[in-house]
C-alpha positions in Angstrom: -73.9 -70.3 -19.3 -76.5 -68.4 -17.1 -74.8 -64.6 -18.0 -75.1 -65.8 -21.9 -78.7 -66.7 -21.5 -79.8 -63.5 -19.6 -78.0 -61.5 -22.4 -79.9 -63.7 -25.5 -83.0 -63.2 -23.6 -82.7 -59.3 -23.5 -81.5 -59.5 -27.0 -84.6 -61.0 -28.4 -86.8 -58.7 -26.5 -85.0 -56.0 -28.1 -85.3 -57.4 -31.6 -89.2 -58.1 -31.0 -89.4 -54.5 -29.8 -87.4 -52.7 -32.9 -89.3 -55.0 -35.2 -92.5 -53.6 -33.6 -91.3 -50.1 -34.2 -90.6 -50.3 -37.9 -94.3 -51.3 -38.4 -95.1 -47.8 -38.0 -95.6 -45.4 -41.2 -93.6 -42.4 -40.1 -89.9 -42.6 -39.7 -88.4 -42.3 -36.2 -84.8 -41.4 -35.1 -83.5 -43.7 -32.5 -83.3 -42.2 -28.8 -80.1 -42.8 -26.7 -77.7 -40.8 -24.5 -74.1 -41.4 -25.4 -71.8 -39.7 -23.5 -68.0 -39.8 -22.7 -66.2 -38.0 -19.7 -63.4 -35.7 -20.8 -61.3 -35.3 -17.3 -58.7 -32.1 -17.0 -57.7 -32.5 -13.7 -53.8 -34.0 -13.5 -54.2 -33.6 -17.4 -56.0 -37.0 -17.7 -57.8 -36.4 -20.9 -57.3 -32.7 -22.1 -55.2 -30.9 -22.6 -52.5 -33.6 -22.6 -50.2 -31.7 -20.4 -50.0 -28.2 -19.0 -48.6 -25.2 -21.2 -49.5 -26.7 -24.7 -49.8 -23.9 -27.3 -53.4 -22.5 -28.2 -53.1 -24.3 -31.4 -52.0 -27.5 -29.7 -54.9 -27.4 -27.3 -57.7 -26.8 -30.0 -56.5 -29.6 -32.1 -56.4 -31.8 -29.2 -59.7 -31.0 -28.6 -61.3 -31.4 -32.2 -59.8 -34.6 -32.4 -61.4 -35.9 -29.3 -64.8 -34.2 -30.6 -64.3 -35.7 -34.4 -63.7 -38.9 -32.9 -67.0 -39.1 -30.6 -68.8 -37.8 -33.9 -67.6 -40.4 -35.9 -68.8 -43.1 -33.4 -72.4 -41.8 -33.4 -72.0 -40.1 -29.6 -74.0 -37.2 -29.1 -72.6 -35.5 -25.9 -69.6 -35.1 -24.0 -69.0 -34.3 -20.2 -66.2 -31.7 -20.1 -64.4 -31.1 -16.6 -64.1 -27.0 -16.2 -63.6 -26.7 -12.5 -61.5 -29.6 -11.5 -59.7 -27.6 -8.3 -61.7 -24.2 -7.8 -60.1 -23.0 -10.7 -61.8 -22.2 -14.5 -61.2 -23.4 -18.1 -63.0 -20.1 -18.9 -62.8 -16.6 -18.3 -64.1 -15.9 -14.9 -64.0 -13.0 -12.4 -64.8 -15.6 -9.7 -62.0 -17.9 -9.9 -58.3 -18.2 -11.5 -57.6 -19.8 -15.0 -56.5 -23.5 -14.0 -52.9 -24.7 -13.7 -53.5 -27.7 -15.9 -54.2 -25.1 -18.7 -51.1 -23.1 -18.7 -48.6 -24.7 -16.3 -49.3 -21.4 -13.9 -52.6 -20.6 -12.0 -54.1 -17.4 -12.7 -52.2 -17.4 -16.7 -54.8 -17.0 -19.5 -54.0 -19.0 -22.7 -51.6 -17.0 -25.0 -52.9 -16.1 -27.7 -56.0 -15.8 -26.0 -58.9 -17.8 -26.2 -61.7 -19.0 -24.0 -61.5 -23.2 -23.8 -65.0 -23.4 -22.7 -66.4 -21.1 -25.6 -64.4 -23.5 -27.9 -65.4 -26.4 -27.0 -69.0 -25.4 -26.5 -69.2 -24.4 -30.4 -67.1 -27.1 -31.4 -69.8 -29.7 -29.9 -72.7 -28.0 -31.2 -71.4 -27.7 -34.5 -71.0 -31.6 -34.3 -74.4 -32.1 -33.1 -73.2 -33.1 -29.8 -74.7 -31.6 -25.9 -71.7 -30.1 -23.9 -72.1 -30.4 -20.5 -69.7 -28.6 -18.1 -68.0 -31.1 -15.3 -67.4 -29.4 -11.9 -66.1 -30.5 -8.6 -68.1 -28.4 -5.9 -65.7 -29.2 -2.7 -62.2 -29.9 -4.1 -60.0 -26.9 -3.4 -56.2 -28.2 -4.6 -55.5 -31.4 -6.2 -52.0 -32.7 -5.3 -51.2 -32.5 -9.3 -52.3 -29.0 -9.4 -48.9 -27.2 -8.9 -48.1 -24.8 -6.1 -50.8 -23.2 -4.3 -50.9 -19.9 -5.6 -52.0 -16.3 -4.5 -54.7 -16.6 -7.0 -56.1 -20.0 -5.1 -59.3 -20.1 -2.9 -56.7 -21.8 -0.2 -55.1 -18.2 -0.1 -58.2 -16.1 -1.1 -60.5 -18.1 1.3 -58.6 -19.9 4.3 -61.9 -19.9 6.3 -63.5 -22.2 3.8 -60.7 -25.0 3.6 -59.1 -27.5 5.2 -55.9 -29.7 4.2 -56.3 -33.4 4.0 -53.1 -35.5 5.0 -52.5 -36.8 1.6 -51.8 -33.1 0.9 -55.4 -32.3 -1.0 -56.9 -28.8 0.0 -61.2 -29.3 0.7 -63.7 -27.0 1.2 -65.9 -27.4 4.3 -69.2 -28.3 2.8 -70.9 -26.9 6.1 -69.8 -23.1 5.3 -72.3 -20.9 3.7 -69.3 -19.6 2.0 -68.4 -23.0 0.3 -71.8 -23.2 -0.9 -72.2 -19.5 -2.1 -69.1 -19.5 -4.4 -70.0 -23.0 -6.0 -73.7 -21.6 -6.5 -72.0 -18.5 -8.0 -69.6 -20.2 -9.8 -72.6 -22.6 -11.7 -74.9 -19.5 -12.3 -72.2 -17.3 -13.8 -71.4 -20.6 -16.1 -75.0 -21.2 -17.1 -75.8 -17.3 -17.6 -72.8 -16.7 -19.9 -72.2 -19.9 -21.9 -74.5 -21.8 -24.1 -74.2 -25.5 -22.4 -76.6 -28.2 -22.4 -75.9 -29.6 -18.9 -74.0 -29.2 -15.4 -72.8 -32.1 -13.9 -71.1 -33.2 -10.5 -69.3 -36.6 -10.0 -68.7 -38.4 -6.9 -66.5 -36.3 -4.8 -68.6 -34.8 -2.1 -67.1 -35.1 1.8 -63.7 -36.9 0.3 -62.8 -40.4 0.6 -61.1 -41.3 3.4 -57.9 -42.2 2.2 -57.7 -38.3 1.3 -57.0 -37.8 5.3 -55.2 -41.0 5.8 -58.3 -42.9 6.9 -59.1 -40.0 9.6 -62.3 -38.5 9.9 -63.1 -34.9 8.3 -61.7 -32.3 9.8 -64.8 -30.2 10.6 -64.7 -30.3 14.7 -64.8 -26.5 14.7 -67.9 -26.3 12.5 -69.7 -29.1 14.1 -69.1 -27.7 17.2 -70.2 -24.0 16.0 -73.7 -25.8 14.6 -74.3 -27.7 18.1 -73.6 -24.1 19.7 -76.4 -22.8 18.2 -79.0 -25.8 19.2 -78.1 -28.6 16.3 -79.3 -31.7 17.4 -78.6 -33.7 14.2 -75.5 -36.4 14.7 -72.4 -35.3 12.9 -73.2 -37.7 9.9 -76.7 -36.7 9.4 -75.3 -32.9 9.7 -72.9 -33.4 6.9 -75.6 -35.4 4.7 -78.0 -32.4 5.4 -75.4 -30.0 4.0 -74.9 -31.7 0.9 -78.4 -32.1 0.4 -79.3 -28.5 0.7 -76.2 -27.8 -1.8 -77.6 -30.2 -4.4 -81.3 -28.9 -4.1 -80.2 -25.0 -4.3 -77.6 -25.8 -7.4 -80.8 -27.4 -9.0 -83.1 -24.4 -8.5 -80.4 -21.8 -9.3 -79.8 -23.6 -12.6 -83.4 -23.6 -13.7 -83.8 -20.3 -12.5 -81.4 -19.0 -15.0 -82.0 -21.4 -17.8 -84.7 -24.2 -17.6 -83.4 -26.2 -20.6 -80.1 -26.9 -18.8 -79.7 -30.2 -17.6 -78.4 -31.1 -14.1 -76.7 -34.2 -13.5 -74.7 -36.1 -10.7 -72.8 -39.5 -11.2 -72.0 -40.7 -7.6 -70.5 -43.6 -6.6 -72.5 -46.7 -7.7 -73.4 -48.0 -4.5 -75.8 -46.3 -2.1 -75.1 -48.6 0.7 -74.1 -52.0 1.0 -77.2 -54.5 1.4 -79.0 -52.3 -1.2 -80.0 -54.3 -2.8 -79.3 -57.5 -0.3 -76.5 -59.2 -2.8 -74.5 -55.8 -2.7 -71.4 -55.4 -0.9 -68.9 -52.5 -1.2 -68.1 -49.3 0.2 -71.2 -47.3 1.8 -70.9 -43.7 0.3 -73.9 -42.7 2.5 -71.9 -43.4 5.7 -68.4 -42.5 4.2 -68.8 -39.5 1.8 -72.0 -38.1 3.3 -73.9 -38.3 -0.1 -77.4 -39.6 0.4 -77.6 -40.0 -3.4 -80.9 -42.1 -3.3 -82.6 -39.0 -1.6 -81.7 -36.7 -4.7 -83.2 -39.3 -7.3 -85.9 -39.9 -5.0 -87.0 -36.2 -4.9 -85.9 -35.2 -8.5 -83.2 -32.8 -7.4 -81.6 -33.7 -10.9 -82.4 -34.2 -14.5 -80.4 -37.0 -15.1 -78.8 -39.5 -12.7 -75.4 -41.6 -13.4 -74.6 -43.7 -10.9 -70.8 -44.7 -11.6 -71.4 -48.7 -12.1 -67.9 -49.8 -13.2 -68.2 -53.2 -12.3 -68.9 -56.3 -14.4 -72.3 -58.5 -15.2 -70.9 -61.6 -13.3 -69.4 -59.8 -10.6 -72.1 -60.9 -8.0 -71.5 -58.2 -5.1 -71.3 -55.7 -7.4 -73.1 -56.8 -10.4 -73.9 -54.3 -13.1 -77.6 -55.3 -13.9 -78.5 -55.9 -10.3 -77.2 -52.1 -9.4 -78.9 -50.8 -11.9 -82.1 -52.2 -11.6 -82.1 -51.0 -8.1 -81.3 -47.5 -8.9 -84.2 -47.8 -11.4 -86.7 -48.9 -8.7 -85.7 -45.6 -6.7 -86.5 -43.0 -9.9 -89.9 -42.6 -8.5 -89.8 -39.2 -10.5 -88.7 -40.8 -13.7 -85.8 -38.6 -14.3 -82.8 -40.0 -16.9 -81.2 -43.0 -15.4 -77.9 -43.3 -17.5 -75.4 -45.4 -15.8 -71.4 -44.7 -16.0 -69.5 -47.5 -17.7 -65.9 -48.7 -16.9 -65.1 -48.7 -20.7 -61.2 -48.8 -19.5 -61.9 -52.6 -19.2 -60.3 -52.4 -22.7 -61.0 -53.6 -26.0 -60.9 -57.3 -27.5 -63.7 -59.5 -27.7 -64.4 -60.3 -24.3 -64.0 -56.7 -23.0 -66.1 -55.3 -25.9 -69.0 -57.8 -25.3 -68.9 -56.8 -21.7 -69.5 -53.2 -22.7 -72.0 -53.8 -25.3 -73.8 -56.0 -22.9 -74.1 -53.4 -20.4 -75.3 -50.7 -22.9 -78.1 -53.5 -24.0 -79.2 -54.0 -20.3 -79.4 -50.9 -19.7 -81.5 -50.3 -22.7 -83.9 -53.0 -21.8 -83.7 -51.6 -18.0 -84.7 -48.0 -18.9 -86.3 -48.5 -22.6 -88.2 -45.0 -22.2 -85.0 -43.0 -21.7 -81.6 -45.3 -22.7 -78.3 -43.8 -22.5 -74.9 -44.2 -20.6 -71.8 -42.5 -20.3 -68.3 -43.8 -21.0 -65.2 -43.5 -18.2 -63.5 -42.2 -19.9 -62.6 -40.9 -23.4 -59.0 -42.2 -23.2 -60.6 -45.7 -23.1 -62.2 -45.3 -26.3 -58.8 -43.9 -28.0 -57.0 -46.2 -26.6 -59.1 -49.3 -27.7 -59.9 -49.1 -31.9 -61.5 -52.6 -31.4 -63.8 -51.3 -28.7 -64.8 -48.4 -31.0 -65.3 -50.6 -33.8 -67.5 -53.0 -32.0 -69.8 -50.2 -30.6 -69.9 -48.5 -34.3 -71.2 -51.7 -35.7 -73.3 -52.7 -33.2 -75.4 -50.8 -30.7 -73.8 -47.1 -32.1 -74.6 -48.5 -35.5 -77.0 -45.5 -36.0 -76.9 -41.8 -34.8 -79.3 -41.3 -31.8 -81.1 -38.2 -30.5 -80.8 -37.6 -26.9 -84.2 -38.7 -25.0 -86.8 -35.9 -24.4 -86.9 -34.2 -20.8 -90.7 -34.0 -20.6 -90.6 -32.5 -17.0 -88.6 -29.6 -18.4 -90.7 -28.9 -21.8 -93.4 -30.8 -23.5 -94.0 -28.3 -26.3 -92.9 -29.6 -29.6 -90.8 -26.9 -31.7 -92.6 -25.7 -35.0 -92.2 -27.7 -37.7 -89.9 -26.7 -40.5 -90.8 -25.7 -44.1 -89.3 -27.9 -46.7 -88.9 -27.2 -50.5 -87.1 -29.6 -52.8 -85.3 -29.0 -56.1 -84.4 -31.6 -59.0 -80.6 -31.1 -59.6 -79.5 -33.7 -62.0 -78.8 -37.0 -60.3 -79.2 -35.3 -57.0 -82.6 -33.9 -54.8 -81.5 -30.6 -53.4 -83.6 -30.1 -50.1 -83.8 -26.9 -48.3 -85.6 -25.9 -45.1 -86.4 -22.5 -42.9 -87.6 -22.8 -39.3 -89.8 -20.4 -37.3 -88.2 -20.0 -33.9 -84.8 -21.1 -35.1 -83.3 -20.0 -31.9 -85.3 -22.8 -30.1 -83.8 -25.7 -32.3 -80.7 -27.8 -31.5 -80.7 -29.8 -34.5 -82.3 -31.2 -37.5 -83.3 -34.8 -38.4 -83.2 -35.5 -42.1 -85.3 -38.9 -42.9 -84.7 -40.6 -46.2 -86.9 -43.7 -48.1 -84.7 -45.5 -50.4 -86.7 -48.6 -51.6 -88.4 -49.8 -48.7 -86.1 -48.7 -46.1 -86.3 -45.6 -44.1 -83.2 -43.8 -42.9 -81.9 -40.8 -41.3 -79.0 -38.7 -40.3 -79.1 -35.3 -38.2 -77.5 -31.9 -38.6 -76.8 -29.1 -36.1 -78.8 -26.0 -35.9 -76.9 -23.9 -38.4 -78.0 -26.7 -41.3 -80.7 -25.0 -43.7 -80.0 -27.8 -46.7 -78.9 -31.1 -48.0 -78.3 -32.7 -51.3 -79.1 -35.9 -51.8 -78.6 -38.7 -54.6 -82.1 -39.9 -56.2 -80.3 -43.4 -56.2 -78.1 -45.5 -54.0 -76.1 -48.7 -54.3 -76.4 -51.5 -51.8 -73.8 -53.9 -51.6 -75.2 -57.2 -50.1 -75.2 -60.9 -51.3 -76.7 -59.0 -54.5 -75.7 -55.3 -55.5 -79.1 -53.4 -55.8 -80.0 -49.8 -56.9 -82.4 -48.1 -54.6 -84.2 -45.1 -55.7 -85.2 -42.0 -53.3 -88.9 -42.3 -52.7 -89.5 -40.0 -49.7 -88.2 -37.5 -47.4 -89.2 -35.7 -44.3 -87.5 -33.1 -42.1 -88.1 -32.6 -38.6 -86.5 -30.1 -35.6 -85.4 -30.9 -32.3 -85.3 -28.6 -29.3 -83.1 -28.6 -26.6 -85.0 -30.6 -24.3 -85.3 -33.3 -26.8 -88.8 -32.7 -28.1 -88.9 -33.1 -32.2 -91.2 -31.5 -34.5 -94.1 -33.3 -36.6 -92.8 -33.9 -39.9 -94.7 -33.9 -43.1 -93.6 -36.7 -45.5 -93.0 -35.6 -49.0 -93.4 -38.3 -51.6 -91.2 -38.0 -54.6 
């Protein structure tokens, strides 16, 4: 009963806020980050198996992106470096085993998967964030260790764990240099919108059979040079240096490209007091709170994969604590375990988590769904999201610390064409525009739709039929067109009364 009361109160607050926003004369699109992860490691999400033809891979990718677009998502987080390999043409690392079934072998007929995904996402008005694993050198499902592998090419940088994984030693300068070079190369050559790391820093203990990470030699070398930090503090410091360096590298290349991390959802047990669970600070040597406090990221996406009423791991309790640590006011977009499934009970859980997120971070709402497989598998979840919180399209929230300048307003002209109105616009500095928003006033209600950066016209019916309890015909009374840039800033728009 208590849970239902809390959710009901939040919903009432949001309804009141939405009601107030509708009083404003000028129309305004909803803001919310809506993403899904697409995992390539072990062929979890895409491609469905190694060795598919180029056409099959592309067809699968388009099906995934079409589904997201249909359900009003605006971002995809696509894994392109699962094990020190590449889902794109790279001179630094080999083609991925998960693409062709052979590490180092390019797709045939040739194409660049990352380029394909970027273009296809942007055509659908969605951001494309590249997801890289900085420290995993070889996965147990990644085929044999080939001559192209970092394990063979840089044996001094990696260690073998008891479960069969190979892992980079995060303390090695060569490890950091390679990962930084990979990130810089991707940001420079591809028109991506974000760079994304997940929760894998120093490996989970079970990857090494519960034993400590095998870096005795590295730590001894550090101590021999006068290093005084404990091993735990020393490990965390290596990751901290790396995270800060990645952020600076991205911004030096392209300031608008966002950097995000989705760490394990708990910083330390007892933070806040009721929380129990794994200690990532002590086990993964990831001081995620520090990165958020320092603003070394543009968005922070803790993996809050637990239910609202799970007291020691409660979703709203953890989200509120992370929000209290967001002292630099970066985006806080939690990761949701959408694999809870479909059906009324599980849909309610995910929708309630979205609504709690909106109430907790009203100036920059957003979530990411783990993973796209859950959305594909559970039609009821998709339908409930689309009928509920994702009923309207949404723009990605602004990143004002990256850019506050509004793009130029489009120059709009109209032309009567029988029963339709033809709208055309031109844009100064079109290269800075990511998408357009076309607002329409039928009767007394403003609605909108978003269009990609290549769009320059739209044909609208002058009247529409509304099917309510009583059918009614509404006339198009006004329009407005705005431009949105790469950091989410929306231009001013001029309302054209008809």
